[in-house]
DRENVO-751208 format. One record per residue (C-alpha): residue in three letters; x, y, z. Coordinates in steps of 0.02 Angstrom, whole numbers. Layout:
BEGIN
+------+--------+--------+--------+
: type :     px :     py :     pz :
+------+--------+--------+--------+
:  ALA :      X :      Y :      Z :
...
+------+--------+--------+--------+
***
This chain:
BEGIN
+------+--------+--------+--------+
: type :     px :     py :     pz :
+------+--------+--------+--------+
:  UNK :    462 :   1128 :   9676 :
:  UNK :    458 :   1060 :   9855 :
:  UNK :    434 :    876 :   9801 :
:  UNK :    572 :    900 :   9672 :
:  UNK :    691 :    969 :   9803 :
:  UNK :    646 :    828 :   9923 :
:  UNK :    688 :    699 :   9789 :
:  UNK :    851 :    789 :   9751 :
:  UNK :    903 :    796 :   9934 :
:  UNK :    863 :    611 :   9956 :
:  UNK :    968 :    570 :   9803 :
:  UNK :   1114 :    674 :   9868 :
:  UNK :   1105 :    588 :  10038 :
:  UNK :   1107 :    417 :   9956 :
:  UNK :   1258 :    463 :   9849 :
:  UNK :   1380 :    522 :   9984 :
:  UNK :   1333 :    704 :   9951 :
:  UNK :   1352 :    694 :   9762 :
:  UNK :   1240 :    737 :   9615 :
:  UNK :   1269 :    747 :   9429 :
:  UNK :   1199 :    873 :   9307 :
:  UNK :   1108 :    732 :   9216 :
:  UNK :   1023 :    679 :   9378 :
:  UNK :    974 :    858 :   9412 :
:  UNK :    890 :    870 :   9242 :
:  UNK :    798 :    705 :   9274 :
:  UNK :    733 :    783 :   9435 :
:  UNK :    657 :    921 :   9329 :
:  UNK :    784 :   1058 :   9368 :
:  UNK :    899 :   1155 :   9254 :
:  UNK :   1087 :   1139 :   9254 :
:  UNK :   1096 :   1322 :   9301 :
:  UNK :   1034 :   1272 :   9475 :
:  UNK :   1194 :   1175 :   9503 :
:  UNK :   1302 :   1314 :   9438 :
:  UNK :   1214 :   1440 :   9549 :
:  UNK :   1229 :   1329 :   9702 :
:  UNK :   1412 :   1300 :   9664 :
:  UNK :   1437 :   1488 :   9651 :
:  UNK :   1328 :   1545 :   9796 :
:  UNK :   1322 :   1401 :   9920 :
:  UNK :   1494 :   1323 :   9906 :
:  UNK :   1453 :   1163 :   9814 :
:  UNK :   1614 :   1083 :   9749 :
:  UNK :   1643 :   1017 :   9574 :
:  UNK :   1731 :    849 :   9602 :
:  UNK :   1728 :    790 :   9422 :
:  UNK :   1658 :    852 :   9258 :
:  UNK :   1469 :    865 :   9285 :
:  UNK :   1481 :    794 :   9462 :
:  UNK :   1459 :    905 :   9616 :
:  UNK :   1478 :    882 :   9804 :
:  UNK :   1339 :    971 :   9898 :
:  UNK :   1383 :   1096 :  10034 :
:  UNK :   1388 :   1019 :  10208 :
:  UNK :   1452 :    850 :  10147 :
:  UNK :   1631 :    794 :  10178 :
:  UNK :   1747 :    740 :  10039 :
:  UNK :   1770 :    559 :  10091 :
:  UNK :   1853 :    414 :  10001 :
:  UNK :   1680 :    350 :   9958 :
:  UNK :   1636 :    518 :   9882 :
:  UNK :   1796 :    522 :   9779 :
:  UNK :   1770 :    348 :   9708 :
:  UNK :   1583 :    370 :   9683 :
:  UNK :   1617 :    534 :   9592 :
:  UNK :   1731 :    442 :   9470 :
:  UNK :   1597 :    310 :   9443 :
:  UNK :   1458 :    437 :   9418 :
:  UNK :   1568 :    537 :   9300 :
:  UNK :   1606 :    382 :   9194 :
:  UNK :   1425 :    328 :   9187 :
:  UNK :   1356 :    160 :   9138 :
:  UNK :   1494 :    118 :   9013 :
:  UNK :   1642 :    157 :   9127 :
:  UNK :   1705 :     41 :   9264 :
:  UNK :   1800 :     87 :   9422 :
:  UNK :   1941 :    -39 :   9429 :
:  UNK :   2100 :    -93 :   9520 :
:  UNK :   2126 :    -48 :   9703 :
:  UNK :   1982 :     76 :   9701 :
:  UNK :   1863 :    -65 :   9650 :
:  UNK :   1940 :   -182 :   9780 :
:  UNK :   1912 :    -49 :   9914 :
:  UNK :   1733 :    -22 :   9854 :
:  UNK :   1702 :   -210 :   9872 :
:  UNK :   1775 :   -204 :  10048 :
:  UNK :   1934 :   -302 :  10009 :
:  UNK :   2059 :   -163 :  10050 :
:  UNK :   2081 :    -69 :  10212 :
:  UNK :   2122 :     98 :  10131 :
:  UNK :   2072 :    182 :   9969 :
:  UNK :   2204 :    226 :   9838 :
:  UNK :   2255 :    406 :   9808 :
:  UNK :   2229 :    384 :   9621 :
:  UNK :   2071 :    305 :   9552 :
:  UNK :   2078 :    201 :   9393 :
:  UNK :   1927 :    189 :   9278 :
:  UNK :   1917 :     68 :   9131 :
:  UNK :   1819 :    131 :   8982 :
:  UNK :   1779 :     48 :   8814 :
:  UNK :   1904 :     87 :   8677 :
:  UNK :   1772 :    180 :   8577 :
:  UNK :   1729 :    295 :   8723 :
:  UNK :   1815 :    464 :   8715 :
:  UNK :   1824 :    500 :   8902 :
:  UNK :   1984 :    577 :   8968 :
:  UNK :   2038 :    572 :   9148 :
:  UNK :   2048 :    719 :   9268 :
:  UNK :   2163 :    753 :   9416 :
:  UNK :   2159 :    601 :   9531 :
:  UNK :   2073 :    490 :   9402 :
:  UNK :   2165 :    389 :   9270 :
:  UNK :   2076 :    313 :   9119 :
:  UNK :   2120 :    142 :   9049 :
:  UNK :   2049 :     91 :   8882 :
:  UNK :   1993 :    -90 :   8870 :
:  UNK :   1832 :   -181 :   8827 :
:  UNK :   1776 :   -284 :   8976 :
:  UNK :   1665 :   -438 :   8971 :
:  UNK :   1498 :   -422 :   9059 :
:  UNK :   1555 :   -552 :   9185 :
:  UNK :   1697 :   -436 :   9237 :
:  UNK :   1581 :   -291 :   9283 :
:  UNK :   1467 :   -273 :   9434 :
:  UNK :   1347 :   -134 :   9484 :
:  UNK :   1385 :   -109 :   9668 :
:  UNK :   1302 :     24 :   9777 :
:  UNK :   1261 :    138 :   9632 :
:  UNK :   1418 :    130 :   9523 :
:  UNK :   1496 :      9 :   9401 :
:  UNK :   1658 :    -72 :   9459 :
:  UNK :   1756 :   -225 :   9410 :
:  UNK :   1678 :   -385 :   9477 :
:  UNK :   1761 :   -459 :   9631 :
:  UNK :   1879 :   -584 :   9543 :
:  UNK :   1949 :   -458 :   9421 :
:  UNK :   1961 :   -324 :   9556 :
:  UNK :   2066 :   -445 :   9659 :
:  UNK :   2180 :   -488 :   9512 :
:  UNK :   2206 :   -306 :   9461 :
:  UNK :   2243 :   -255 :   9639 :
:  UNK :   2363 :   -398 :   9673 :
:  UNK :   2461 :   -348 :   9518 :
:  UNK :   2484 :   -169 :   9580 :
:  UNK :   2519 :   -191 :   9766 :
:  UNK :   2696 :   -220 :   9833 :
:  UNK :   2623 :   -360 :   9942 :
:  UNK :   2514 :   -427 :   9802 :
:  UNK :   2541 :   -608 :   9852 :
:  UNK :   2483 :   -578 :  10030 :
:  UNK :   2331 :   -482 :   9968 :
:  UNK :   2288 :   -625 :   9848 :
:  UNK :   2301 :   -751 :   9990 :
:  UNK :   2182 :   -650 :  10099 :
:  UNK :   2059 :   -629 :   9956 :
:  UNK :   2059 :   -817 :   9922 :
:  UNK :   2026 :   -852 :  10105 :
:  UNK :   1883 :   -728 :  10123 :
:  UNK :   1811 :   -662 :   9961 :
:  UNK :   1838 :   -761 :   9800 :
:  UNK :   1869 :   -939 :   9739 :
:  UNK :   2023 :   -989 :   9643 :
:  UNK :   1923 :  -1049 :   9492 :
:  UNK :   1838 :   -877 :   9482 :
:  UNK :   2010 :   -793 :   9480 :
:  UNK :   2072 :   -912 :   9346 :
:  UNK :   1922 :   -879 :   9234 :
:  UNK :   1940 :   -691 :   9255 :
:  UNK :   2124 :   -705 :   9212 :
:  UNK :   2085 :   -803 :   9053 :
:  UNK :   1964 :   -668 :   8997 :
:  UNK :   2094 :   -532 :   9024 :
:  UNK :   2260 :   -611 :   8974 :
:  UNK :   2303 :   -466 :   8859 :
:  UNK :   2279 :   -334 :   8994 :
:  UNK :   2418 :   -230 :   9069 :
:  UNK :   2497 :   -322 :   9217 :
:  UNK :   2440 :   -494 :   9157 :
:  UNK :   2617 :   -565 :   9168 :
:  UNK :   2632 :   -520 :   9353 :
:  UNK :   2455 :   -580 :   9383 :
:  UNK :   2498 :   -747 :   9302 :
:  UNK :   2651 :   -769 :   9413 :
:  UNK :   2546 :   -732 :   9568 :
:  UNK :   2413 :   -855 :   9511 :
:  UNK :   2541 :   -993 :   9486 :
:  UNK :   2600 :   -969 :   9665 :
:  UNK :   2419 :   -964 :   9725 :
:  UNK :   2381 :  -1123 :   9627 :
:  UNK :   2512 :  -1216 :   9727 :
:  UNK :   2424 :  -1163 :   9887 :
:  UNK :   2256 :  -1202 :   9808 :
:  UNK :   2313 :  -1382 :   9791 :
:  UNK :   2307 :  -1392 :   9980 :
:  UNK :   2127 :  -1334 :   9976 :
:  UNK :   2091 :  -1464 :   9841 :
:  UNK :   2168 :  -1598 :   9951 :
:  UNK :   2061 :  -1547 :  10100 :
:  UNK :   1905 :  -1550 :   9991 :
:  UNK :   1945 :  -1723 :   9922 :
:  UNK :   1976 :  -1791 :  10097 :
:  UNK :   1808 :  -1722 :  10153 :
:  UNK :   1726 :  -1811 :  10004 :
:  UNK :   1815 :  -1975 :  10045 :
:  UNK :   1761 :  -1967 :  10226 :
:  UNK :   1583 :  -1920 :  10178 :
:  UNK :   1575 :  -2070 :  10061 :
:  UNK :   1642 :  -2187 :  10196 :
:  UNK :   1797 :  -2235 :  10095 :
:  UNK :   1947 :  -2293 :  10196 :
:  UNK :   2123 :  -2353 :  10162 :
:  UNK :   2184 :  -2190 :  10086 :
:  UNK :   2339 :  -2092 :  10133 :
:  UNK :   2399 :  -1920 :  10082 :
:  UNK :   2574 :  -1872 :  10031 :
:  UNK :   2626 :  -2050 :   9988 :
:  UNK :   2810 :  -2064 :   9933 :
:  UNK :   2837 :  -2141 :   9762 :
:  UNK :   3011 :  -2150 :   9688 :
:  UNK :   3070 :  -1968 :   9681 :
:  UNK :   2895 :  -1896 :   9691 :
:  UNK :   2748 :  -1886 :   9811 :
:  UNK :   2571 :  -1943 :   9768 :
:  UNK :   2440 :  -1816 :   9822 :
:  UNK :   2319 :  -1947 :   9890 :
:  UNK :   2335 :  -2135 :   9869 :
:  UNK :   2256 :  -2302 :   9913 :
:  UNK :   2422 :  -2397 :   9929 :
:  UNK :   2346 :  -2571 :   9949 :
:  UNK :   2242 :  -2551 :   9791 :
:  UNK :   2379 :  -2452 :   9702 :
:  UNK :   2259 :  -2312 :   9657 :
:  UNK :   2340 :  -2140 :   9647 :
:  UNK :   2244 :  -1975 :   9645 :
:  UNK :   2323 :  -1815 :   9579 :
:  UNK :   2258 :  -1637 :   9568 :
:  UNK :   2270 :  -1536 :   9408 :
:  UNK :   2283 :  -1358 :   9474 :
:  UNK :   2296 :  -1202 :   9368 :
:  UNK :   2486 :  -1205 :   9382 :
:  UNK :   2483 :  -1380 :   9307 :
:  UNK :   2423 :  -1303 :   9144 :
:  UNK :   2529 :  -1144 :   9146 :
:  UNK :   2698 :  -1196 :   9217 :
:  UNK :   2795 :  -1297 :   9087 :
:  UNK :   2916 :  -1375 :   9212 :
:  UNK :   2777 :  -1430 :   9327 :
:  UNK :   2677 :  -1499 :   9182 :
:  UNK :   2825 :  -1606 :   9127 :
:  UNK :   2861 :  -1666 :   9303 :
:  UNK :   2679 :  -1716 :   9328 :
:  UNK :   2680 :  -1812 :   9164 :
:  UNK :   2840 :  -1902 :   9212 :
:  UNK :   2767 :  -1950 :   9380 :
:  UNK :   2606 :  -2008 :   9299 :
:  UNK :   2698 :  -2116 :   9172 :
:  UNK :   2805 :  -2192 :   9310 :
:  UNK :   2650 :  -2235 :   9412 :
:  UNK :   2567 :  -2321 :   9264 :
:  UNK :   2726 :  -2421 :   9226 :
:  UNK :   2730 :  -2477 :   9408 :
:  UNK :   2552 :  -2544 :   9395 :
:  UNK :   2459 :  -2402 :   9479 :
:  UNK :   2289 :  -2339 :   9423 :
:  UNK :   2306 :  -2149 :   9406 :
:  UNK :   2155 :  -2035 :   9428 :
:  UNK :   2170 :  -1848 :   9393 :
:  UNK :   2042 :  -1721 :   9454 :
:  UNK :   2027 :  -1532 :   9437 :
:  UNK :   1960 :  -1407 :   9562 :
:  UNK :   1806 :  -1395 :   9453 :
:  UNK :   1778 :  -1583 :   9475 :
:  UNK :   1794 :  -1574 :   9663 :
:  UNK :   1678 :  -1424 :   9681 :
:  UNK :   1548 :  -1453 :   9545 :
:  UNK :   1553 :  -1642 :   9514 :
:  UNK :   1588 :  -1725 :   9682 :
:  UNK :   1478 :  -1875 :   9641 :
:  UNK :   1579 :  -1905 :   9482 :
:  UNK :   1742 :  -1899 :   9583 :
:  UNK :   1681 :  -2027 :   9710 :
:  UNK :   1609 :  -2139 :   9573 :
:  UNK :   1776 :  -2141 :   9481 :
:  UNK :   1871 :  -2183 :   9640 :
:  UNK :   1749 :  -2322 :   9686 :
:  UNK :   1762 :  -2397 :   9511 :
:  UNK :   1952 :  -2394 :   9519 :
:  UNK :   1950 :  -2480 :   9690 :
:  UNK :   1827 :  -2613 :   9631 :
:  UNK :   1934 :  -2648 :   9479 :
:  UNK :   2091 :  -2660 :   9588 :
:  UNK :   2010 :  -2783 :   9707 :
:  UNK :   1947 :  -2886 :   9559 :
:  UNK :   2126 :  -2902 :   9496 :
:  UNK :   2194 :  -2954 :   9665 :
+------+--------+--------+--------+
***
């Protein structure tokens, strides 16, 4: 019994004071042990089949972990609770949301709300002993619920996630509740992401030793993102908003057609190109410059 109790105490310490009836059984003890301790020693029942051992404080970590342990391997702590668990939020939410598969019959309990949706494997992460939404989806879900969602999204992009990861998570969950607000926030973020794309391209140009480029070059009623004016080579970024905002898409097409009519060579690159295919980007720019000089 002593080794069993030592294992149980180590498990409880590692789980913020929590233990489940299933874990107790795996340790070789009967569920009646938990019920007796709850009755005689003041252990608290935080969730169905999840107990907080006497002497341990009910912290935010314990509340969220209890929801994760209660849901088990098929349930996923989500939204602000997941963002807090990842370390993206300064304070934990009062209510914890847990996403469960549609086929799973779990019902919430006071302080825990159940959402029914089937998540892709890429949108789940096992973090410190519980399943929660992976970082990109946790950021999106949280941004959609906070009053200052845009500011939260900005901070997350600066410190925790990449824009392309957010976009891919959004595409996998476009039918989810709050997707419309998330889409609007992403469009705004995509505009700011264009600045990051510009900085990345400029770093590539400098690293390749290419000169003669300028950024923000005026052209008729538009502005070219980055251009080689002497060679009449224009470089434009296709951000996420380019694909999702109809007005922006049309304006970009009008600008592109006007550039071509005026004799410019137009190159379009995505964030994916700049991050994952930098050699391709530089090769395309070099080829366009060589062709321009050959024509001169």
